[in-house]
Backbone as CSV, one residue per row, in Angstrom:
resi,resn,N_x,N_y,N_z,CA_x,CA_y,CA_z,C_x,C_y,C_z
1,UNK,176.112,159.707,44.330,177.292,159.016,44.806,177.882,158.242,43.620
2,UNK,179.185,158.304,43.487,179.821,157.605,42.368,180.032,156.125,42.687
3,UNK,180.535,155.398,41.702,180.710,153.952,41.830,181.641,153.592,42.986
4,UNK,182.758,154.318,43.138,183.694,154.049,44.237,183.041,154.280,45.596
5,UNK,182.181,155.275,45.664,181.467,155.557,46.907,180.555,154.402,47.292
6,UNK,179.858,153.817,46.307,178.987,152.669,46.570,179.786,151.457,47.040
7,UNK,180.930,151.243,46.414,181.778,150.111,46.795,182.289,150.295,48.230
8,UNK,182.771,151.495,48.561,183.269,151.770,49.905,182.161,151.615,50.948
9,UNK,180.959,152.077,50.612,179.830,151.950,51.527,179.500,150.475,51.752
10,UNK,179.545,149.671,50.709,179.280,148.233,50.826,180.316,147.539,51.688
11,UNK,181.592,147.859,51.473,182.666,147.262,52.260,182.534,147.660,53.730
12,UNK,182.267,148.914,53.992,182.097,149.402,55.353,180.922,148.710,56.040
13,UNK,179.810,148.565,55.320,178.637,147.880,55.872,178.965,146.431,56.214
14,UNK,179.679,145.752,55.334,180.049,144.360,55.576,180.939,144.240,56.810
15,UNK,181.910,145.142,56.962,182.800,145.099,58.124,182.048,145.345,59.421
16,UNK,181.130,146.292,59.420,180.337,146.578,60.612,179.494,145.366,60.979
17,UNK,178.846,144.743,59.976,178.012,143.563,60.242,178.845,142.406,60.783
18,UNK,180.022,142.182,60.243,180.895,141.108,60.716,181.347,141.378,62.143
19,UNK,181.650,142.621,62.455,182.095,142.976,63.793,180.992,142.735,64.813
20,UNK,179.757,143.146,64.521,178.649,142.923,65.439,178.360,141.437,65.572
21,UNK,178.473,140.693,64.513,178.191,139.262,64.548,179.171,138.492,65.402
22,UNK,180.394,138.960,65.529,181.394,138.231,66.298,181.587,138.775,67.705
23,UNK,180.836,139.804,68.095,181.063,140.429,69.389,180.552,139.590,70.554
24,UNK,179.580,138.738,70.338,179.041,137.925,71.426,179.446,136.475,71.193
25,UNK,180.286,135.944,72.071,180.876,134.627,71.873,180.232,133.601,72.790
26,UNK,178.919,133.382,72.642,178.223,132.428,73.502,177.696,131.243,72.719
27,UNK,178.066,131.110,71.480,177.630,129.966,70.698,178.808,129.454,69.883
28,UNK,178.620,128.285,69.321,179.675,127.663,68.532,179.166,127.386,67.131
29,UNK,180.085,127.261,66.212,179.700,127.009,64.821,180.287,125.689,64.356
30,UNK,179.540,125.027,63.507,180.026,123.790,62.889,180.377,122.733,63.916
31,UNK,181.546,122.101,63.755,181.987,121.033,64.653,182.791,121.553,65.836
32,UNK,182.904,122.869,65.957,183.659,123.480,67.034,182.997,123.171,68.380
33,UNK,183.791,122.891,69.401,183.278,122.605,70.742,183.085,123.914,71.497
34,UNK,182.135,123.937,72.456,181.918,125.153,73.247,183.170,125.546,74.027
35,UNK,183.289,126.832,74.348,184.437,127.324,75.111,184.356,126.896,76.568
36,UNK,183.170,126.516,77.025,182.974,125.968,78.359,182.349,124.590,78.184
37,UNK,182.921,123.594,78.847,182.446,122.217,78.734,181.408,121.945,79.826
38,UNK,180.119,122.000,79.456,179.054,121.616,80.377,178.881,120.107,80.247
39,UNK,178.789,119.424,81.380,178.689,117.972,81.359,177.562,117.502,82.268
40,UNK,177.101,116.278,82.036,176.024,115.724,82.836,175.549,114.415,82.255
41,UNK,174.232,114.199,82.291,173.677,112.977,81.724,172.415,113.312,80.945
42,UNK,172.161,112.510,79.940,171.033,112.715,79.050,170.239,111.420,78.982
43,UNK,168.925,111.521,79.171,168.036,110.386,78.998,167.138,110.694,77.822
44,UNK,167.134,109.790,76.831,166.300,110.027,75.646,164.963,109.309,75.803
45,UNK,164.103,109.441,74.815,162.753,108.872,74.899,162.740,107.348,74.786
46,UNK,163.858,106.738,74.424,163.928,105.274,74.404,164.276,104.721,75.782
47,UNK,164.578,105.618,76.729,164.939,105.196,78.082,166.423,105.028,78.297
48,UNK,167.228,105.247,77.258,168.682,105.139,77.393,169.229,106.389,78.071
49,UNK,170.175,106.186,78.983,170.830,107.298,79.676,172.311,107.262,79.328
50,UNK,172.852,108.435,79.016,174.247,108.571,78.607,174.924,109.643,79.446
51,UNK,176.190,109.429,79.777,177.024,110.497,80.321,177.461,111.332,79.132
52,UNK,177.325,112.648,79.236,177.631,113.518,78.103,178.453,114.721,78.555
53,UNK,179.123,115.325,77.588,179.866,116.568,77.808,179.748,117.429,76.570
54,UNK,180.293,118.633,76.642,180.207,119.603,75.530,178.751,119.850,75.130
55,UNK,177.887,120.018,76.131,176.454,120.190,75.895,176.166,121.608,75.404
56,UNK,175.288,121.704,74.396,174.782,123.007,73.955,173.390,122.812,73.360
57,UNK,172.679,123.904,73.227,171.402,123.892,72.521,171.632,124.642,71.223
58,UNK,171.661,123.901,70.133,171.947,124.458,68.809,173.182,125.353,68.850
59,UNK,174.207,124.904,69.586,175.468,125.633,69.659,175.525,126.684,70.747
60,UNK,174.447,126.895,71.506,174.416,127.928,72.548,174.442,127.291,73.935
61,UNK,175.141,127.944,74.854,175.146,127.523,76.253,174.843,128.704,77.172
62,UNK,174.683,129.883,76.589,174.430,131.106,77.335,173.454,131.957,76.531
63,UNK,172.575,132.667,77.244,171.603,133.551,76.605,170.726,132.797,75.595
64,UNK,170.275,131.610,75.989,169.430,130.761,75.140,167.995,131.289,75.218
65,UNK,167.432,131.735,74.098,166.079,132.297,74.155,165.003,131.219,74.263
66,UNK,164.147,131.382,75.260,162.950,130.561,75.424,161.798,131.536,75.639
67,UNK,160.566,131.044,75.557,159.421,131.936,75.559,158.357,131.464,76.536
68,UNK,157.600,132.432,77.057,156.413,132.095,77.832,155.359,131.607,76.861
69,UNK,154.623,130.609,77.237,153.578,130.048,76.374,152.408,131.031,76.296
70,UNK,152.101,131.547,75.100,150.981,132.486,74.964,149.633,131.806,75.231
71,UNK,148.673,132.609,75.648,147.332,132.089,75.913,146.579,131.798,74.613
72,UNK,146.880,132.560,73.561,146.174,132.419,72.282,147.151,132.070,71.166
73,UNK,146.706,131.239,70.211,147.566,130.849,69.087,147.936,132.042,68.212
74,UNK,147.148,133.076,68.219,147.420,134.247,67.381,148.519,135.122,67.968
75,UNK,148.873,134.890,69.226,149.893,135.709,69.867,151.292,135.241,69.460
76,UNK,152.208,136.189,69.442,153.590,135.907,69.085,154.395,135.646,70.359
77,UNK,154.963,134.457,70.522,155.742,134.155,71.733,156.942,135.091,71.938
78,UNK,157.450,135.673,70.861,158.659,136.501,70.978,158.412,137.823,71.708
79,UNK,157.180,138.084,72.129,156.944,139.300,72.919,157.301,139.088,74.393
80,UNK,157.604,137.831,74.783,157.939,137.523,76.169,159.082,136.503,76.188
81,UNK,160.306,136.999,76.060,161.498,136.154,75.953,162.215,136.074,77.302
82,UNK,162.674,134.881,77.638,163.558,134.663,78.781,164.841,134.076,78.211
83,UNK,165.989,134.564,78.676,167.271,134.042,78.193,167.936,133.254,79.305
84,UNK,168.186,131.974,79.022,168.731,131.053,80.010,170.217,130.801,79.790
85,UNK,170.922,130.575,80.890,172.333,130.181,80.860,172.446,128.810,81.513
86,UNK,173.240,127.919,80.956,173.424,126.585,81.526,173.929,126.645,82.971
87,UNK,174.694,127.679,83.321,175.227,127.812,84.677,174.083,127.830,85.697
88,UNK,172.925,128.336,85.301,171.779,128.487,86.204,170.828,127.284,86.161
89,UNK,171.074,126.326,85.265,170.126,125.234,85.038,170.621,123.936,85.667
90,UNK,169.720,123.275,86.416,169.996,121.954,86.960,169.547,120.874,85.967
91,UNK,168.334,121.065,85.381,167.853,120.075,84.421,166.877,120.696,83.428
92,UNK,166.756,120.013,82.282,165.771,120.346,81.257,164.993,119.079,80.992
93,UNK,163.687,119.170,81.080,162.820,118.013,80.855,161.777,118.393,79.817
94,UNK,161.429,117.441,78.970,160.348,117.647,77.999,159.160,116.837,78.508
95,UNK,158.126,117.518,79.054,157.014,116.784,79.658,156.164,116.001,78.654
96,UNK,156.034,116.496,77.418,155.210,115.801,76.429,155.824,115.992,75.041
97,UNK,156.638,115.024,74.626,157.363,115.122,73.359,156.441,115.143,72.143
98,UNK,155.254,114.552,72.264,154.341,114.471,71.116,153.534,115.753,70.904
99,UNK,153.495,116.624,71.887,152.686,117.843,71.773,153.503,118.978,71.148
100,UNK,153.237,119.224,69.872,153.888,120.324,69.160,152.908,121.496,69.155
101,UNK,153.386,122.646,69.606,152.552,123.839,69.694,152.839,124.745,68.506
102,UNK,151.831,125.438,68.029,152.009,126.326,66.881,151.497,127.727,67.231
103,UNK,152.371,128.710,67.049,152.030,130.111,67.257,152.599,130.915,66.100
104,UNK,151.750,131.700,65.479,152.189,132.561,64.358,152.935,131.746,63.297
105,UNK,152.406,130.570,62.970,152.962,129.679,61.934,154.368,129.163,62.244
106,UNK,154.729,129.133,63.525,156.012,128.548,63.941,155.721,127.463,64.961
107,UNK,156.548,126.398,64.929,156.328,125.274,65.829,157.262,125.349,67.039
108,UNK,156.691,124.994,68.188,157.409,125.035,69.463,157.137,123.745,70.219
109,UNK,157.987,123.496,71.224,157.776,122.363,72.124,157.961,122.892,73.548
110,UNK,157.180,122.356,74.473,157.250,122.825,75.858,158.376,122.112,76.599
111,UNK,159.104,122.877,77.412,160.184,122.327,78.234,159.984,122.781,79.681
112,UNK,160.479,121.960,80.590,160.447,122.315,82.009,161.884,122.487,82.478
113,UNK,162.190,123.672,82.967,163.531,123.997,83.443,163.536,123.943,84.964
114,UNK,164.469,123.190,85.527,164.676,123.187,86.972,165.942,123.989,87.236
115,UNK,165.799,125.022,88.059,166.923,125.911,88.348,167.901,125.256,89.314
116,UNK,169.099,125.786,89.344,170.156,125.279,90.214,170.036,125.857,91.629
117,UNK,169.002,126.621,91.921,168.839,127.205,93.251,168.522,126.112,94.282
118,UNK,168.680,126.395,95.584,168.446,125.377,96.618,167.033,124.788,96.590
119,UNK,166.043,125.557,96.164,164.658,125.072,96.118,164.353,124.271,94.861
120,UNK,165.291,124.253,93.893,165.090,123.570,92.605,163.787,124.054,91.950
121,UNK,163.695,125.363,91.805,162.523,126.007,91.219,162.298,125.510,89.798
122,UNK,161.027,125.215,89.482,160.678,124.728,88.145,159.873,125.785,87.410
123,UNK,160.209,125.963,86.137,159.503,126.899,85.258,159.236,126.187,83.941
124,UNK,158.109,126.481,83.332,157.806,125.926,82.005,157.912,127.037,80.972
125,UNK,158.537,126.678,79.869,158.709,127.585,78.732,158.417,126.806,77.460
126,UNK,158.426,127.522,76.348,158.422,126.860,75.055,159.694,127.273,74.327
127,UNK,160.149,126.387,73.451,161.351,126.639,72.647,161.047,126.191,71.226
128,UNK,161.697,126.820,70.250,161.449,126.451,68.859,161.722,124.966,68.659
129,UNK,160.835,124.315,67.929,160.925,122.876,67.681,162.216,122.518,66.945
130,UNK,162.736,123.434,66.134,163.934,123.125,65.349,165.238,123.235,66.149
131,UNK,165.193,123.684,67.408,166.398,123.720,68.245,166.783,122.299,68.622
132,UNK,168.087,122.058,68.796,168.572,120.701,69.025,169.559,120.667,70.191
133,UNK,169.594,119.526,70.865,170.582,119.280,71.921,171.802,118.677,71.237
134,UNK,172.942,119.339,71.357,174.205,118.855,70.798,175.125,118.520,71.965
135,UNK,175.768,117.358,71.920,176.674,116.957,72.993,177.535,115.799,72.505
136,UNK,178.459,115.399,73.357,179.309,114.243,73.092,179.036,113.191,74.150
137,UNK,178.660,111.998,73.714,178.458,110.878,74.632,179.828,110.350,75.030
138,UNK,180.041,110.175,76.329,181.317,109.669,76.826,181.317,108.150,76.654
139,UNK,182.352,107.659,75.979,182.454,106.245,75.653,183.917,105.843,75.827
140,UNK,184.164,104.610,76.242,185.545,104.147,76.451,186.381,104.261,75.183
141,UNK,185.752,104.127,74.027,186.473,104.212,72.762,186.670,105.629,72.260
142,UNK,186.098,106.601,72.930,186.191,107.997,72.507,184.814,108.642,72.565
143,UNK,184.776,109.906,72.258,183.520,110.645,72.315,182.673,110.367,71.077
144,UNK,181.367,110.188,71.300,180.420,109.959,70.211,179.500,111.173,70.138
145,UNK,179.460,111.833,69.005,178.632,113.027,68.851,177.152,112.663,68.856
146,UNK,176.375,113.385,69.671,174.925,113.195,69.742,174.274,114.491,69.247
147,UNK,173.169,114.335,68.542,172.405,115.458,68.005,170.937,115.070,68.127
148,UNK,170.243,115.616,69.126,168.870,115.221,69.410,167.906,116.383,69.240
149,UNK,166.766,116.079,68.686,165.648,117.000,68.689,165.068,116.992,70.099
150,UNK,164.394,118.051,70.493,163.728,118.052,71.793,162.644,116.982,71.848
151,UNK,162.150,116.551,70.692,161.157,115.477,70.647,161.755,114.136,71.082
152,UNK,163.088,114.001,71.038,163.764,112.765,71.438,164.341,112.854,72.849
153,UNK,164.162,114.000,73.510,164.732,114.211,74.840,163.703,113.957,75.926
154,UNK,164.104,113.171,76.922,163.289,113.049,78.126,163.829,114.032,79.159
155,UNK,165.097,113.839,79.577,165.694,114.696,80.602,167.179,114.911,80.315
156,UNK,167.615,116.140,80.532,169.032,116.487,80.461,169.419,117.059,81.820
157,UNK,170.343,116.396,82.505,170.857,116.887,83.787,172.211,117.529,83.543
158,UNK,172.388,118.728,84.045,173.678,119.417,83.918,174.358,119.339,85.277
159,UNK,175.395,118.502,85.355,176.092,118.286,86.622,177.071,119.408,86.946
160,UNK,177.649,120.034,85.911,178.619,121.086,86.155,179.264,121.548,84.872
161,UNK,180.354,122.294,85.054,181.092,122.791,83.895,182.561,122.921,84.245
162,UNK,183.380,122.937,83.201,184.833,123.010,83.359,185.431,123.570,82.074
163,UNK,186.701,123.841,82.129,187.398,124.240,80.913,187.415,123.038,79.982
164,UNK,187.235,123.245,78.686,187.244,122.096,77.774,188.609,121.417,77.752
165,UNK,188.551,120.117,77.513,189.788,119.350,77.389,190.491,119.779,76.121
166,UNK,191.811,119.817,76.178,192.601,120.193,75.011,192.599,119.039,74.025
167,UNK,191.964,119.236,72.876,191.867,118.171,71.875,193.244,117.703,71.405
168,UNK,194.214,118.637,71.346,195.556,118.262,70.891,196.200,117.266,71.846
169,UNK,196.071,117.508,73.153,196.700,116.594,74.107,195.974,115.252,74.106
170,UNK,194.656,115.272,73.940,193.906,114.012,73.879,194.340,113.201,72.664
171,UNK,194.523,113.878,71.540,194.966,113.199,70.325,196.378,112.650,70.518
172,UNK,197.266,113.431,71.145,198.635,112.968,71.395,198.631,111.759,72.315
173,UNK,197.770,111.783,73.370,197.682,110.645,74.284,197.215,109.400,73.552
174,UNK,196.209,109.536,72.686,195.716,108.391,71.915,196.792,107.875,70.978
175,UNK,197.510,108.799,70.303,198.581,108.399,69.392,199.695,107.671,70.148
176,UNK,200.058,108.176,71.328,201.117,107.544,72.125,200.684,106.150,72.570
177,UNK,199.440,106.016,72.999,198.923,104.701,73.426,198.903,103.736,72.251
178,UNK,198.516,104.221,71.081,198.484,103.374,69.894,199.893,102.932,69.511
179,UNK,200.869,103.838,69.575,202.257,103.489,69.257,202.785,102.456,70.241
180,UNK,202.474,102.668,71.528,202.936,101.737,72.553,202.315,100.360,72.323
181,UNK,201.017,100.330,72.039,200.311,99.072,71.789,200.891,98.376,70.561
182,UNK,201.169,99.130,69.531,201.714,98.569,68.287,203.124,98.032,68.506
183,UNK,203.941,98.761,69.293,205.326,98.296,69.525,205.326,97.040,70.390
184,UNK,204.375,96.903,71.311,204.278,95.705,72.126,203.907,94.526,71.251
185,UNK,202.984,94.726,70.315,202.565,93.653,69.409,203.731,93.201,68.522
186,UNK,204.555,94.159,68.080,205.695,93.811,67.214,206.766,93.025,67.962
187,UNK,206.886,93.226,69.255,207.895,92.536,70.043,207.539,91.072,70.271
188,UNK,206.250,90.736,70.184,205.809,89.353,70.456,206.330,88.401,69.472
């Protein structure tokens, strides 16, 4: 194969990889908010409870991989994966934040999921220790970004979901209120 053939093959491979990477839109990147606003309350290990919105687990709100706890440390948890969606979850609880489990040289923490079904079915899974709860704490002064390790989580209740608020209109409302407040001060 000549040099142009190698270049074309590389470009084609890159395009295919980019296309597959963007085909599933169930997670968010960077500071981007989820396409669905899951909201509820979060209680951390200090006992503080916050009303929160824009909840995700490391940017995911759908098809979140969790694992059955293996019987032996030599077993790989990834042989038994369950994928969770926030729509199906009533709460996530960490029964023992200090207990870090290790399987195949990877660290996990145990979580208890309560389903949204009428019986509030509970299941225990493990999740990678490096996964994080990302959300916005609702505050009168505006939203405060929260980023918690599962080691800092006691309970996360998911009350529901809605279309995300339009950030542009929220910014315009804040700007209008600030202008009104400033013009009132100038009139005094």
